[in-house]
N, C-alpha and C positions, 0 to 999 in steps of 0.2 A: 334726791328728790325719789320717794319710794315709788314702784310700779305696780302696786295694787291701791284702788280706792277705796271707805268705807262705801256705805251705798250713802249716805248722808252727803257723803266729800260728790261719788256721780249726782245726784238730785244735783245739791247745788251748783256743779260747775256745767250740767246737761240742760240743766232749767225743767226737769221732769220728776213729778212726783213719784216716792220710795216708791209709794203702791203701783205708781204705773211699772217702775223697775220689776217689780216681783211679779208682777203680770206676764211682763216679757219676759223673762226668765219661765214662768212656766210656759208660754209657749210656744220656747225655747228660742227666741229668740236673742237673747243675750245668755251670757252663761257668769255666773261666779264659782268662788272655790267658800268652802269653811275657815275660817279660823278655827283653832283649838278652842272658841267660845260658843262657838257655831252662827258666827255674824258671818256676812256675806262677804266679802273681797273680791273686787273688782279689776282685774286688768284695764292700767289707762286708756287701752288702744277699743275697751267697749263706749267710751265718747263716741269714735267714728260710727260705731254700729248704731249708736243710738241718734246723733243725729240724721246719719241714714232712713234710720224709721222715721222720723218725724220730715224728713221732707218728701219721705214714701207718703204717709200719710197725707200730705196739705197736699197730694196731686190726687191725691184719688186713690190709691193703692189699699188692701186690704191688709190686715193681718198676716189672711192666710198666704196673697199672696208676696208680700214681705218677707216671709220664711221663707215662702221659694225663691228669692232673688238672694237672699243671703245665704241658702245653702250652696251657692256658683261661688262662694266664695271660695279662695284655696286654706287647706287644713294644715296645719304644722306650720304657718308665721302669721306676722300681721298681714292683712292686706294693705299692698300701698297704693298709692295715686292712681295706678292704672288700672286695677282692679273695680278701685269704684267709680274710675269715668267708664269705663264699660259697664254694667250694670244702670249705671244713669245715663249713660247715652240712647238707653233702647226706654225710655222715656218721653223723648219728645215731642214724637209724635200723639201722645198722650194730653201731654203740655196744649199742644197747640188743640187739640180736639177742645180742651179746658177752655182755653184764650177762644175757639170760636164759638163755645157755648156763651160764655161769661157776654164777648160782641152782643149774639143775639140778644141777652137778655136787658145789656144797656138799652139797644135800638129800642127794646120792646117796653121799657120804661120812657123812653123820649116819643116812640109815636104811639105805642094803641096807648098806657094807662097816661099819659100825657096831654092825647087830643080828649079825653073825657067822658068818652063814649061808653067804654068799659064793655064795647060789646061786641065781640068775634060777628056775629050776625051782624051789627052794622055796620061795621067800621069798613069805610074805604079803601083806607089804607093796607090792612092787611091780609084781607078776608073781602076782598068786591063780590058780588051778586052772591054770598054764602058758599061759595066754593069749599069749602071746610068744615060747613055742614055735612057732606056725603058720607063723610069719613068717621063720622060719629061725636056722642057729648066732650065736651073741655076744651082745655088748652091745647090745640094739635101742633100748633106752629111751635111751642117750648118744651113738646114731651120731645 
């Protein structure tokens, strides 16, 4: 089994488009070596970095934040499970915040939109006596 992969192999294994891999490399999130032909060759461990990037994006980290996190990984060796755990454990609060936000959205779908009034001004469930009207226009409960 070879320890290096072509960009096509990395794309197929990771499910990430080749163009995205080149973009990640431009941003410094992944590294490749160039073969004599100039083609990119990736160390097999790049698959873990890509999985990390995908998960981080799904929980809402920006590419800059992801780059900062990846910069904390050890140099000179392939990061192990303990390294990945240390990075990802810091995301638990962010995941909890996202879960709470999704719960509020779910509640809004069933309680506010589901009631049919579609009006925070008139809604006796979400905004009795138009209390939210004093804080400005728009859906204040969801911002």
